[in-house]
C-alpha positions as CSV (number, residue, x, y, z in Angstrom):
1,M,-29.3,15.2,22.1
2,S,-29.3,18.3,24.3
3,S,-28.9,21.8,22.9
4,A,-28.0,25.0,24.7
5,I,-30.6,27.7,24.5
6,A,-29.5,31.3,24.8
7,R,-31.5,33.1,27.4
8,P,-32.4,36.6,26.7
9,T,-31.2,39.3,29.1
10,T,-33.9,39.8,31.8
11,G,-35.1,43.2,32.7
12,R,-33.6,42.8,36.2
13,G,-30.1,42.0,34.9
14,L,-30.0,44.8,32.3
15,P,-29.8,47.7,34.9
16,R,-27.1,45.9,36.8
17,R,-25.0,45.6,33.6
18,L,-25.5,49.3,32.8
19,V,-24.4,50.3,36.2
20,T,-21.2,48.1,35.9
21,V,-20.4,49.5,32.5
22,S,-21.0,53.0,33.7
23,L,-18.7,52.6,36.7
24,F,-15.9,51.5,34.5
25,L,-16.4,54.2,31.9
26,L,-16.9,57.2,34.3
27,P,-13.3,57.7,35.3
28,A,-12.1,57.7,31.7
29,L,-15.0,60.0,30.7
30,A,-14.2,62.3,33.6
31,L,-10.6,62.6,32.6
32,Y,-11.5,63.1,28.9
33,A,-13.9,65.9,29.7
34,L,-11.5,67.5,32.1
35,F,-8.4,67.4,29.9
36,V,-9.8,67.4,26.4
37,L,-13.4,68.8,26.2
38,L,-13.0,71.5,28.8
39,P,-9.8,73.1,27.2
40,I,-11.5,73.1,23.8
41,V,-14.5,75.0,25.2
42,Q,-12.2,77.4,27.1
43,A,-10.2,78.1,24.0
44,A,-13.3,78.7,21.9
45,H,-14.5,81.1,24.6
46,Y,-11.3,83.0,25.0
47,S,-11.0,83.4,21.2
48,L,-14.0,85.7,21.2
49,Y,-12.0,88.3,23.3
50,K,-9.0,90.5,23.0
51,W,-7.2,89.3,26.1
52,N,-3.6,89.2,27.2
53,G,-4.1,86.3,29.7
54,L,-3.9,88.4,32.8
55,E,-6.7,90.9,32.7
56,P,-10.4,90.1,33.1
57,L,-12.3,89.0,30.0
58,T,-14.1,92.2,29.2
59,N,-13.1,93.2,25.7
60,F,-15.5,91.0,23.6
61,I,-14.7,91.3,19.8
62,G,-16.6,88.3,18.5
63,L,-15.0,86.7,15.5
64,D,-12.4,89.4,14.9
65,N,-9.5,87.1,16.0
66,Y,-10.5,84.6,13.3
67,V,-10.7,87.3,10.6
68,K,-7.3,88.5,11.7
69,A,-5.9,84.9,11.5
70,F,-6.9,84.3,8.0
71,N,-5.7,87.8,6.9
72,D,-2.4,87.2,8.6
73,K,0.3,86.3,6.0
74,G,2.4,84.6,8.6
75,F,-0.4,82.2,9.5
76,R,-1.3,81.5,5.9
77,T,2.4,80.6,5.5
78,A,2.1,78.3,8.5
79,V,-0.9,76.5,7.0
80,S,0.8,76.1,3.7
81,N,3.9,74.6,5.5
82,N,1.8,72.1,7.3
83,L,0.1,71.1,4.0
84,L,3.6,70.9,2.3
85,V,4.7,68.4,5.0
86,I,1.5,66.4,4.5
87,V,2.1,66.2,0.7
88,L,5.8,65.3,1.1
89,S,5.1,62.7,3.7
90,L,2.5,60.9,1.4
91,A,4.8,61.2,-1.6
92,I,8.2,60.4,0.0
93,Q,8.2,59.3,3.6
94,I,5.4,56.6,3.4
95,P,6.7,55.0,0.1
96,F,10.2,54.9,1.5
97,A,9.0,53.3,4.8
98,L,7.0,50.8,2.7
99,G,10.0,49.9,0.6
100,L,12.2,49.3,3.7
101,A,9.4,47.2,5.2
102,V,9.2,45.0,2.2
103,L,12.9,44.5,2.1
104,L,13.1,43.8,5.8
105,N,10.3,41.3,5.6
106,R,12.6,39.0,3.6
107,R,14.8,36.5,5.3
108,F,18.5,37.4,5.3
109,P,21.3,37.4,7.9
110,G,21.2,40.4,10.3
111,R,17.7,41.7,9.4
112,A,16.9,42.2,13.1
113,V,19.9,44.4,13.4
114,F,18.7,46.6,10.4
115,R,15.3,46.8,11.9
116,L,16.7,48.0,15.1
117,I,18.9,50.6,13.4
118,F,16.1,52.0,11.3
119,F,13.8,52.2,14.2
120,L,16.2,53.8,16.6
121,P,15.5,57.5,15.5
122,Y,11.9,57.1,16.5
123,V,13.0,56.3,20.0
124,L,14.9,59.6,20.4
125,S,13.0,62.7,21.6
126,E,12.2,65.4,19.1
127,A,14.2,67.9,21.2
128,I,17.4,65.8,21.0
129,A,17.0,65.1,17.3
130,G,16.4,68.8,16.5
131,I,19.4,70.0,18.5
132,V,21.7,67.3,17.0
133,F,20.7,68.2,13.4
134,S,20.9,72.0,14.1
135,L,24.5,71.4,15.2
136,M,25.3,69.1,12.3
137,L,23.8,71.5,9.7
138,R,25.6,74.7,10.8
139,P,28.0,76.2,8.2
140,E,31.3,74.3,8.1
141,A,29.9,71.7,10.6
142,L,29.7,68.0,10.1
143,V,27.5,67.9,7.1
144,D,29.4,70.6,5.1
145,T,32.7,69.0,6.1
146,G,31.5,65.6,5.0
147,L,30.4,66.8,1.6
148,T,33.7,68.6,1.1
149,T,35.7,65.4,2.1
150,V,33.9,63.3,-0.6
151,G,34.3,66.0,-3.2
152,L,30.7,67.2,-3.2
153,G,31.5,70.7,-1.8
154,A,29.4,72.2,-4.6
155,L,26.3,70.9,-2.9
156,I,26.8,72.8,0.3
157,Q,23.9,75.1,1.2
158,D,22.9,77.3,4.1
159,W,20.7,74.4,5.2
160,L,18.8,76.2,8.0
161,G,19.3,79.8,6.8
162,D,18.1,79.8,3.2
163,T,14.3,80.4,3.1
164,H,14.0,78.6,-0.2
165,I,15.3,75.2,1.1
166,V,14.9,75.3,4.9
167,M,11.5,73.7,4.7
168,I,12.9,70.8,2.7
169,T,15.7,70.5,5.3
170,V,13.2,70.4,8.1
171,F,11.2,67.8,6.3
172,F,14.3,65.5,5.9
173,I,14.8,65.7,9.6
174,I,11.2,64.9,10.3
175,S,11.4,61.9,7.9
176,W,14.6,60.6,9.5
177,K,12.8,60.8,12.9
178,Y,9.5,59.1,11.9
179,F,10.1,56.8,9.0
180,G,11.1,54.1,11.4
181,F,7.7,54.2,13.1
182,H,5.9,53.8,9.8
183,M,8.3,51.0,8.7
184,I,7.6,49.0,11.8
185,L,3.8,49.5,11.4
186,L,3.9,48.4,7.8
187,L,6.2,45.6,8.6
188,A,3.7,44.3,11.2
189,G,1.1,44.5,8.5
190,L,3.2,42.5,6.0
191,Q,3.9,39.7,8.6
192,G,0.1,39.4,9.1
193,I,-0.4,38.5,5.4
194,P,-0.5,34.6,5.0
195,R,2.4,33.5,2.8
196,E,0.1,30.8,1.3
197,I,-1.8,33.5,-0.6
198,E,1.4,34.9,-2.2
199,E,2.7,31.4,-2.9
200,A,-0.6,30.6,-4.7
201,A,-0.3,33.7,-6.8
202,R,3.3,32.7,-7.8
203,I,2.0,29.2,-8.7
204,D,-0.6,30.7,-11.0
205,G,2.2,32.5,-12.9
206,A,2.4,35.9,-11.3
207,D,5.9,37.5,-11.0
208,A,7.2,39.4,-8.0
209,V,5.9,42.7,-9.1
210,G,2.4,41.2,-9.9
211,V,2.3,39.5,-6.5
212,F,3.1,42.7,-4.7
213,R,0.7,44.8,-6.8
214,H,-2.3,42.5,-6.8
215,V,-1.9,40.5,-3.6
216,T,0.4,42.1,-1.1
217,L,-0.6,45.7,-1.5
218,P,-4.4,45.2,-1.3
219,L,-4.0,43.0,1.8
220,L,-1.7,45.7,3.3
221,G,-4.3,48.4,2.6
222,P,-5.8,48.7,6.1
223,T,-2.4,49.1,7.7
224,L,-1.2,51.4,5.0
225,R,-4.3,53.6,5.4
226,V,-3.7,53.9,9.2
227,S,-0.1,54.9,8.5
228,V,-1.2,57.6,6.1
229,F,-3.8,58.9,8.7
230,L,-1.2,59.1,11.5
231,S,1.2,60.9,9.2
232,M,-1.3,63.5,8.2
233,I,-2.4,64.2,11.8
234,G,1.2,64.4,12.9
235,A,2.0,66.8,10.1
236,L,-0.9,69.1,11.3
237,Q,0.3,69.1,14.9
238,L,4.0,69.7,14.0
239,F,5.8,71.8,16.7
240,D,8.7,70.3,18.7
241,M,11.0,69.4,16.0
242,V,10.6,72.7,14.1
243,W,10.8,74.9,17.2
244,V,14.0,73.3,18.4
245,T,15.6,73.2,15.0
246,T,14.7,76.6,13.5
247,G,12.2,78.3,15.9
248,G,9.9,78.8,12.9
249,G,12.5,80.9,11.0
250,P,14.2,82.2,9.2
251,L,11.6,84.9,8.3
252,N,8.8,82.5,9.2
253,A,9.8,80.1,6.4
254,T,9.3,77.1,8.7
255,N,6.4,78.5,10.7
256,T,3.6,76.0,11.5
257,M,0.2,76.5,12.9
258,A,1.3,75.2,16.3
259,I,4.2,77.6,16.3
260,A,2.1,80.5,15.3
261,M,-0.3,79.6,18.1
262,F,2.6,79.4,20.6
263,R,4.1,82.7,19.6
264,A,0.8,84.6,19.7
265,G,-0.1,83.3,23.1
266,F,3.1,83.1,25.0
267,E,5.6,85.5,23.2
268,K,3.2,88.3,22.3
269,S,0.7,87.8,25.1
270,Q,-2.2,87.8,22.7
271,M,-4.0,84.9,24.4
272,G,-7.4,85.6,22.8
273,Y,-5.7,85.5,19.2
274,G,-3.7,82.5,20.2
275,S,-6.8,80.7,21.4
276,A,-8.4,81.5,18.0
277,L,-5.4,79.8,16.2
278,A,-5.8,76.9,18.6
279,V,-9.4,76.5,17.6
280,V,-8.5,76.7,13.9
281,L,-5.8,74.0,14.4
282,F,-8.3,71.8,16.1
283,L,-10.9,72.3,13.4
284,F,-8.3,71.5,10.7
285,G,-7.4,68.2,12.4
286,L,-11.1,67.4,13.2
287,L,-12.2,67.9,9.5
288,V,-9.2,66.0,8.1
289,A,-9.9,63.1,10.6
290,L,-13.7,63.0,9.8
291,A,-13.2,63.2,6.1
292,Y,-10.5,60.5,6.1
293,Q,-12.7,58.2,8.2
294,R,-15.7,58.9,6.0
295,F,-14.1,58.4,2.6
296,V,-11.0,56.2,3.3
297,L,-11.3,54.3,6.6
298,R,-15.1,53.6,6.3
299,R,-14.8,50.1,4.8
300,D,-12.1,49.2,7.3
301,V,-14.2,50.3,10.3
302,E,-17.3,48.7,8.9
303,G,-15.4,45.4,8.3
304,A,-14.3,45.4,11.9
305,V,-17.8,45.6,13.3
306,T,-19.6,42.3,13.8
307,A,-23.1,41.8,14.9
308,Y,-23.8,39.8,18.0
309,N,-27.1,38.1,18.5
310,G,-27.5,37.0,22.1
């Protein structure tokens, strides 16, 4: 009886493998350094100057731009708006997408059509969605006319002009645009759960709620955690939809960190201050990503790593 014996990698073959791997990685690393790392370093450098983007970098002011940012009421409002979108996304958008995914995971006639209908908003660009909703939500436009027609005229509001409700309106538009993405992601996770496990739980006497709570939801956990992570990062980077719909107004009520950065750099020609806001936004996203990976995604990442003994 013969047995295959794994031969250890020779000292002569190891350098050749390293050269091959390096040749494949170098183009990607070069592009990453050019389009990701270099802009971050440049933004951090520019943030230390009072600079309009045209003159030479001569007026060094240290960390004054960062002090100005956290003393700026408009920027603090932008940070709170980003955090509000995160909270509402976790409390409303993700559970709604999960509920639809569970319903569309069942077998019934026409479910493919419903999946397509619910996913279609995600295919549209943010600019198109923002323009369409800004037209629909104007006074006496489609939404107001529809509410009046069905006898709900008392619910009519200045959807995009009232500072008290405009952020909720914007969140509704964002949810309409992105819930289909999370639904498809969660639906893929549900379809990856073996039906035999759920059937075994039913045989043991568990009802539908018990099966979902103790079997389906834990097995869906990795997919759900990824969906939550993408929702949080997307909420921090929010720009296109809000800019097209409200421009950050009225009275900065829908201002976000990305809009504050854009306005400072390109509308007010305060490129140094805008760079400082860009660095703050980057650090926010980095800290959220690292903390989430450390405390939430850690077991998923560790479970995906397998040791290879050659």
